[in-house]
N, C-alpha and C positions, 0 to 999 in steps of 0.2 A: 082516746087514741087516734079514734076516726077523724076528730074535730083536728087535732094537732096535725095529722097528716094535710087534710085540706088547707091548712093554714102554710104549712110548709111549701106546698105544689104553688098555691096564690104567689108565696113570696118569688119561687123560682120561676114562675110564668110572667108576672108583671114586673118584676124588678123593685120591689116595694123593700124599704130599708127600715130597720128598727132602730130609733135614735131618742134623744130625749125629749120630753113631752112639747109638744107645740108651743104651750103658754111660756116656756125658758127662752124662747128664741124670740128677739126685739123683731118687730114688725116695722115696717115703713111708716106706718101711721104712728107707732108709738116715738120713732124718731123725728116725725114731723111735729109732734105736740111738744117736743125739747126745744126745736128750731122755732115754733111759736112762741113759747113761754120766753127764750131768749129774746127774740125781737121785740116782744111786749116791754120786756126789761129795759132794753136800750131805748125804745121808742119807734114805734112803727113808722110815725110820720107821714100817713096817706099812702104808703105803699102796700099793695096786697102781696101777702107772702103764700105761695101756693106749692103744692106738691106735683113735681113734674114726671108723669109715668110715661110721657112721650119721647123722653129723652132727644130734645129738639137739636143739643149740641152733644158732644162727648165731654162733659164737665159734671163736677159734681153740684154746680149751680151756677146761675146767671141772673142778670139784671137786665129787664127789658124796660128802657126808658120810654118808650112808645105807649106801652099799657101801663105803665107806672108800677109794674109788676117784679117780684123776685122769685125766682122758679128754682126750687130745690130739687133735686132727682132722688127718685125713690131709692136710688141705690146707695145713697149715703147712710154709713152706720153710725148708730146710735152715740158710739165713742167719738166721732168727729162731728156730729151735729152742732153742736154749740161752736166750735171753732168756724166752721162753715158759716153759721148765722153772724157770726162776728164779721167775716170777711165780708159776706154781702152786704149787711147792714153798713160798712164802711164805705162800699161803693155808692149806697144809697145816697150817703153824707156827701160824697164826691158831687153826684148829681144834682142833689138839692144845691149844691155850693155853685156849679158852675153850668148846671143845664146841658145844653147842646154843644157847649165849649169844653164839655169833661175831658174828653180824649186829647183835645189840643192843650189843655191847661197842664195835665199830667204826663202826656206822652207815653213813653218807656216806661215811666215811674207809676203808671196807674196801679197795676197789681201788686208791686212791691209796696206801694204805700198803702194800701188796702191790707196788706198782710202785717205791715209795721203797727197799724191803728187795731188789728187783729190781737197781735201780740202784745200791745197795750192792755188790751182786753182780757189778757189770760189765756189765750187760747193756745193748746198744746200741739195743734197742727196748724202750721205755716208754709205749705209749700214753696210759696215764690221767694221767702226767706231762706230757705233752705237750699233753693238752686242758685242762690245769689250771696253765698256766706260772705262777709268782709271781716275783718278784725273788731270793726265798729258796733258795739251794741247788738249783738247776737244777729248782725246780719243788714241792719238798718243803719245808714248814716245819719250824722246830728241833722242836715236839710230834710232827708226824709221823715225822721223822729217829729221835727216841727210840723211839716205837713200832715202828718199822722194824728199828732195831738188837737191840731186844727179842727179835724172833724170830730174828735170826741167833744169838743164843747156845745 
């Protein structure tokens, strides 16, 4: 009884909560394992895929062409990990194709075409398509789909 009283006091004083066991909650490392597995399936092609716990930008991920690296934020959920990997992989293909001219080559279409490629890779999460829905093919125009398919070759 005395031990139970001590536990109750500790919970009240330190704000501890009783929840599911820790092993049941996905960790960022587990999610990063999924990201790396998907990147390997698609082809890493000399890009370094790393977990970003510094949150350099407010995004789930970003590609840094200067360091030839893909940064995946440690707050990406395991549920979205493969979709984020697909999208970022599409950006690596864009940069492999156009190098320093990537932004000029795609202009405002850079993100939507990466999302179209991600959709073609069966992603369940495509936020740029969701923001720019059209009547054509789940939000991608025919021209965007052609560009996206070229990335998959």
